[in-house]
C-alpha positions in Angstrom: -18.5 6.3 -18.7 -15.3 6.0 -20.7 -12.0 5.7 -18.8 -8.4 5.6 -20.0 -5.2 5.6 -17.9 -1.7 6.9 -18.6 1.3 5.9 -16.5 3.5 8.7 -15.6 6.8 7.4 -14.2 6.6 4.6 -11.6 3.7 5.8 -9.4 2.1 8.7 -11.4 -1.2 8.1 -13.1 -3.4 10.3 -15.4 -7.0 9.1 -15.5 -9.1 10.5 -18.4 -12.8 10.2 -17.8 -15.7 11.0 -20.2 -19.3 11.0 -18.8 -22.1 11.1 -21.4 -24.6 14.0 -21.4 -27.4 11.7 -20.7 -25.9 10.8 -17.3 -25.3 14.4 -16.4 -28.8 15.5 -17.6 -30.5 12.7 -15.6 -28.6 13.7 -12.4 -29.5 17.3 -12.9 -33.2 16.6 -13.6 -33.4 14.4 -10.5 -31.9 17.1 -8.4 -34.2 19.8 -9.8 -37.2 17.5 -9.3 -36.3 17.1 -5.7 -35.7 20.8 -5.3 -39.1 21.7 -6.9 -40.8 19.6 -4.2 -39.1 21.6 -1.5 -39.2 25.1 -3.0 -41.8 27.8 -2.4 -42.3 30.7 -4.8 -44.8 33.5 -4.9 -48.0 32.3 -6.5 -47.3 28.6 -5.9 -47.7 26.3 -3.0 -44.7 24.4 -1.7 -44.1 21.4 -3.9 -46.2 22.8 -6.8 -43.6 25.1 -8.4 -43.2 24.1 -12.1 -39.9 22.4 -12.9 -39.2 25.0 -15.6 -39.2 27.8 -13.1 -37.0 25.9 -10.7 -34.6 25.3 -13.5 -34.5 28.9 -14.6 -33.8 30.0 -11.0 -31.5 27.3 -9.8 -30.3 25.5 -12.9 -26.7 27.0 -12.9 -26.1 26.3 -9.2 -27.6 22.8 -9.5 -25.5 21.9 -12.5 -22.3 23.1 -10.7 -23.2 20.9 -7.6 -24.0 17.9 -9.7 -20.8 18.2 -11.8 -18.8 18.2 -8.6 -20.6 15.2 -7.2 -20.3 13.3 -10.5 -16.6 14.1 -10.7 -16.0 12.6 -7.3 -18.1 9.6 -7.9 -16.8 8.8 -11.3 -13.2 9.2 -10.2 -13.7 6.6 -7.5 -15.5 4.3 -10.0 -12.6 4.8 -12.5 -10.0 3.9 -9.9 -12.0 0.8 -8.9 -12.4 -0.3 -12.5 -8.6 -0.2 -13.0 -7.6 -1.3 -9.5 -5.9 2.0 -8.7 -5.2 3.0 -5.1 -4.7 6.8 -5.0 -2.0 8.0 -2.6 -3.4 11.4 -1.8 -6.0 13.6 -3.4 -6.0 14.0 -7.2 -5.3 17.2 -9.1 -8.2 17.7 -11.5 -7.2 19.2 -14.9 -9.1 19.7 -18.2 -12.5 19.7 -16.6 -15.2 20.4 -19.2 -19.0 20.2 -18.4 -20.7 22.6 -20.8 -24.5 22.0 -21.2 -25.2 19.4 -23.9 -21.6 18.2 -24.0 -21.5 15.9 -21.1 -18.5 16.0 -18.7 -14.9 15.1 -19.2 -11.9 15.5 -16.9 -8.4 14.3 -16.2 -7.3 13.4 -12.7 -3.5 13.3 -12.0 -2.3 11.5 -8.9 0.1 8.9 -7.5 -0.8 5.4 -6.5 0.5 3.3 -3.6 3.4 1.1 -4.6 2.8 -2.6 -5.1 5.2 -4.1 -2.6 6.9 -7.4 -2.9 9.0 -7.5 0.3 12.4 -9.3 0.4 12.3 -12.7 2.1 12.5 -12.2 5.8 14.9 -15.1 6.3 17.5 -13.0 4.5 17.5 -10.3 7.2 20.3 -10.3 9.8 19.1 -8.7 13.1 20.5 -8.2 16.5 18.4 -8.5 19.6 19.8 -6.3 22.3 19.6 -7.3 26.0 20.7 -5.6 29.2 21.0 -6.6 32.8 20.9 -3.9 35.6 24.0 -4.5 37.8 24.9 -3.3 41.2 27.5 -1.0 39.6 24.6 0.6 37.6 22.8 1.3 40.9 26.0 2.8 42.3 26.5 5.0 39.2 22.9 6.2 39.3 23.2 6.9 43.0 26.2 9.0 42.2 24.4 10.8 39.4 21.5 11.6 41.7 24.0 13.0 44.3 25.5 15.2 41.6 22.1 16.4 40.5 21.4 17.6 44.1 24.9 19.0 44.6 25.4 22.5 46.1 28.1 24.6 44.4 30.9 26.3 46.4 33.0 29.0 44.8 36.8 28.2 44.8 40.0 30.1 43.9 42.0 27.4 42.1 42.3 26.1 38.5 39.3 24.2 37.3 39.2 20.4 37.3 36.7 17.8 35.9 33.5 18.0 37.8 33.7 21.8 38.5 31.1 24.2 37.2 32.4 27.3 35.5 30.3 30.4 34.8 31.6 31.9 31.5 31.0 34.5 28.9 32.0 33.6 25.3 32.2 35.0 21.8 32.5 32.6 18.8 33.7 33.8 15.4 33.8 32.1 12.0 36.5 33.5 9.8 36.8 36.4 12.2 33.1 37.3 12.2 30.7 36.5 15.1 28.2 33.9 14.1 24.5 33.6 15.2 24.2 31.7 18.5 27.9 31.9 19.1 27.8 34.6 21.8 26.5 34.2 25.4 27.0 35.5 28.9 26.6 33.8 32.3 26.6 30.3 30.9 27.3 27.4 33.2 29.7 24.7 32.0 30.2 21.5 34.1 33.6 20.1 33.0 33.4 16.4 32.0 29.7 16.5 31.1 28.4 16.5 27.5 26.4 19.3 26.0 29.0 21.5 24.2 30.8 20.9 20.9 33.9 18.7 21.2 36.9 20.5 22.8 34.9 23.4 24.4 34.6 22.1 28.0 37.9 20.2 27.7 39.7 23.4 26.8 38.7 25.0 30.1 40.3 22.5 32.4 43.0 24.3 34.4 41.4 27.8 33.9 40.8 30.1 36.8 38.3 32.9 37.5 39.2 36.0 35.6 41.1 34.2 32.8 40.3 34.5 29.1 40.9 31.4 27.1 41.1 31.2 23.3 39.8 27.9 21.8 40.2 26.9 18.2 37.6 24.2 17.5 35.5 22.7 14.7 31.8 22.0 14.7 31.0 18.3 14.0 30.2 17.3 10.4 26.7 16.3 11.4 25.9 19.5 13.3 22.3 20.6 13.0 23.1 24.0 11.6 24.4 23.2 8.1 26.1 26.6 7.9 28.4 25.6 10.8 28.7 21.9 10.3 32.4 20.9 9.9 33.6 24.6 10.0 36.6 25.7 12.1 35.7 28.5 14.6 37.4 30.4 17.4 36.0 31.1 20.8 37.1 33.7 23.3 36.0 32.4 26.7 36.1 34.5 29.9 35.8 32.5 33.1 33.7 34.5 35.7 33.7 31.9 38.5 34.8 28.4 39.3 32.7 26.3 41.7 33.2 22.8 43.1 30.3 20.4 43.9 29.4 19.6 47.5 27.6 16.2 47.3 24.9 15.2 49.8 25.5 12.2 52.0 23.7 8.9 51.1 21.6 8.9 54.3 17.9 9.1 55.3 17.6 12.7 54.3 18.9 11.8 50.8 16.5 8.8 50.6 13.5 11.0 51.7 14.2 13.4 48.8 13.2 10.4 46.6 10.1 9.5 48.7 11.8 6.6 50.4 11.0 7.3 54.1 11.4 3.8 55.5 13.8 0.9 54.9 16.9 2.9 54.3 19.5 1.9 51.7 17.9 -1.4 50.9 14.5 0.0 49.9 16.1 2.9 48.1 18.2 0.6 45.9 15.2 -1.6 45.3 13.2 1.3 44.1 16.1 2.6 42.1 16.5 -0.8 40.4 12.8 -0.9 39.5 13.1 2.6 37.9 16.2 1.6 36.0 14.6 -1.6 34.8 11.6 0.3 33.5 13.9 2.7 31.7 16.0 -0.2 30.4 12.9 -1.9 29.0 11.8 1.2 27.1 15.3 1.8 25.7 15.7 -1.8 24.6 12.3 -1.6 22.9 13.3 1.5 21.1 16.8 0.2 20.0 15.5 -3.2 18.9 12.6 -1.6 17.0 14.8 0.9 15.3 17.5 -1.6 14.3 14.9 -4.1 13.0 13.0 -1.5 11.0 16.2 0.1 9.6 17.3 -3.3 8.3 13.8 -4.0 6.9 13.9 -0.6 5.0 17.4 -1.2 3.7 16.3 -4.6 2.3 13.4 -3.2 0.5 13.9 -0.4 -2.1 10.9 1.1 -3.8 9.4 4.4 -5.0 7.6 6.3 -2.2 4.6 8.5 -3.2 5.7 12.2 -3.0 2.2 13.2 -1.9 2.4 11.0 1.2 5.8 12.5 2.0 4.5 16.0 1.7 1.6 15.2 4.0 4.0 13.7 6.6 6.3 16.7 6.3 3.4 19.0 7.0 2.4 16.9 10.0 6.0 17.0 11.4 6.1 20.7 10.9 2.9 21.2 12.8 4.2 19.0 15.6 7.3 21.1 15.9 5.3 24.3 15.9 3.1 23.0 18.7 6.2 21.9 20.7 7.9 25.3 20.3 4.7 27.1 21.4 4.5 24.9 24.5 8.1 25.9 25.3 7.2 29.5 24.9 9.0 30.0 21.5 7.1 31.8 18.8 7.5 29.7 15.6 7.0 32.8 13.4 10.4 34.0 14.6 12.0 31.0 12.9 11.9 31.5 9.1 13.5 28.1 8.5 10.2 26.5 9.5 8.7 27.8 6.3 10.8 25.4 4.3 9.2 21.9 4.4 12.4 20.4 2.8 14.1 20.4 6.2 11.7 17.5 7.0 12.1 15.8 3.6 14.5 12.9 4.4 12.8 12.1 7.8 9.3 12.3 6.3 10.4 10.0 3.4 11.8 7.5 5.9 8.6 7.5 8.0 6.3 7.0 5.0 8.5 4.2 3.6 8.5 2.4 7.0 4.8 2.8 7.4 4.2 1.3 4.0 6.4 -1.7 4.8 4.9 -2.3 8.2 1.4 -2.0 6.8 2.2 -4.6 4.1 3.6 -7.0 6.7 0.5 -6.5 8.9 -1.9 -6.9 6.0 -0.3 -9.8 4.2 0.2 -11.8 7.4 -2.9 -10.9 9.3 -1.1 -9.4 12.3 -3.1 -7.8 15.1 -2.2 -5.9 18.3 -1.7 -8.4 21.2 -4.2 -7.4 23.9 -1.8 -8.5 26.6 0.9 -6.2 25.1 -1.6 -3.4 24.9 -2.3 -3.7 28.6 1.4 -3.9 29.5 2.1 -0.7 27.6 -0.9 1.1 29.3 0.2 -0.1 32.7 3.8 1.0 32.0 2.6 4.5 31.1 0.3 4.6 34.1 3.0 3.5 36.6 4.6 7.0 36.5 1.3 8.6 37.8 0.1 9.0 41.3 -2.9 6.8 40.8 -1.9 4.2 38.1 -5.2 2.3 38.2 -7.2 5.4 37.5 -5.0 6.1 34.4 -5.5 2.5 33.2 -9.2 2.9 33.5 -9.0 6.2 31.7 -7.3 4.6 28.7 -9.7 1.6 28.4 -12.8 3.8 28.7 -12.3 5.2 25.2 -11.1 3.2 22.2 -9.7 6.4 20.7 -7.3 6.8 23.6 -6.1 3.3 23.0 -5.3 3.9 19.3 -1.7 5.0 19.8 -1.0 2.3 22.3 -2.4 -0.4 20.0 -0.3 1.0 17.2 2.8 0.7 19.4 1.8 -2.8 20.4 1.4 -3.8 16.8 4.9 -2.5 15.9 6.3 -4.5 18.8 4.4 -7.5 17.3 6.0 -6.9 13.9 9.5 -6.8 15.5 8.8 -10.1 17.3 7.4 -11.6 14.1 10.6 -10.6 12.3 12.7 -12.1 15.0 11.0 -15.5 14.5 11.9 -15.5 10.8 15.2 -13.6 10.4 18.7 -14.6 11.4 19.0 -13.2 14.9 22.1 -12.6 17.1 21.7 -11.9 20.8 23.8 -8.9 21.8 24.3 -7.9 25.5 25.0 -4.3 26.2 25.7 -2.6 29.5 23.2 0.0 30.8 25.6 2.9 30.3 26.0 2.1 26.6 22.2 1.6 26.2 21.5 5.1 27.6 24.2 6.8 25.5 23.0 8.9 22.6 23.8 7.4 19.2 25.9 10.4 18.2 27.3 13.6 19.6 26.2 15.8 16.7 23.3 17.2 18.7 25.7 19.2 21.0 25.0 22.9 21.2 27.3 25.8 21.2 26.3 26.5 24.8 24.1 24.9 27.3 23.0 26.0 30.8 24.0 23.0 32.8 
C-alpha cells in the first residue's frame, strides 16, 4: 500500500492510497474460495462447485464487496501510519478499482486539532457562593401566596400586581407583524415576560381603555427580523383584576404537604427546597463561568464536521421537545436551516474538545461520591427516592449522563485548584435571575 497525505488548511487532509492488484486479487480469491465451499449449484454437491463457475456467477458482486472492505481497512491503516485522527467520516473521491489495475482512492476529511492548552495558572475565575437567608424564605413564601392567589375584578386604574386581560395588535412601520396580535392575554403588572415597556405602559389603565405604546424590541431578541426595531402596539384592556392572597395558615401549609408542625416545619421544608435549588444554580453558574474563561483562553480551529453533527443533534432535540409540547415541527420552516444552531454547536464542540483534553492529559475520572450525590439529588424529587437510586445503579448506561456531569464538576474543581480564584457571594434573588431579558416574548399568558 502506498500512501501520501496533503494538508488542506489547518485541519483538512487528503489521503491518497494505492493498493496493488495482488492484494485485491488475493482478497477476492479468498472470498470466492470461501463462497465455493458454501454454494450449491445444479449438478454439484455443496462445497464441490468449481471456483471458475463461482467466479463467473458471483465475481462482480464479490469484487464490489471486497473493494468496499479494502477501502475501509486501508483508510484506517493509512491514518494509523501517519498518526491522523479523523474528525467525522471521510468523503471518498477518485475511487478506481478496475480488474487488473489494483485499487486507488482519495479520502478527504478533517482531523482533530492538536491542543496545547494555555497554562491554567493564567486563568482568573470567580467561585460563586450563596447563603439562604430568612428574607429569602419570606420572599418565597410571598411568591407561593401569589401563585395561589384568586383574582377579583375591580373598577379602578391598574396598579403593580394587578392582572389585566388585554387584546393587542402590534405593527412594524404600520404593518402588523407575525406574532404581534393576540386576544384575551393576561398581563400581571410588575412581572417579567413581555418586552420592556409593555406592562409598564399599562399602569393606570382601566377596563375599556385602549392604550397606544411605542416600544422597541431588545437588540438580542430571538427573532432577528424584530430585534432592535421600533414597533407600535394598540392595547385594549378588557378587565382589571386584583389578587386576593391566601393567609399563611394551616390550610396554606397543607397545600404544600405540610400537615403537622405549622410555620416552623413549613419554613424548614422551604429552606431545604431553596438550598437544593441554590446548589444546582451555583453548580451551573460556576461551571459556565469556568468553561467560558477556559474557552476564551484557548483559540483553535474546530472541525466543521463535528459542528455539523452537533447542530443536527441539537435540531433533533428541538424537534422532539416541540413534539412533546404538541407543536408540529414541520410548521416551522426555520428548522430546516441548520445555521441557526451554528454558533451554539461550535461552542459545544470547542468546549467538549477542551474538556476531553484536560481529562485525557491529566487522567481525571468521575468521582464515585459525586456520582452518588447527583443521583440522590435527582431522586429526591420523586416519591420513592431509594427506588430511583437503585434504578440508576442497576444499569451502567443510565449512569452515563450522571458520570459525565460528575466529571465536568471534577474538571471545574480541578481548575479552581490551579487558577487564580476569587470568592464571590451573591444573594439568592440575583442567583435566580436570568442572565438577560432578551428572551421576553411579545405576549405571555401569565
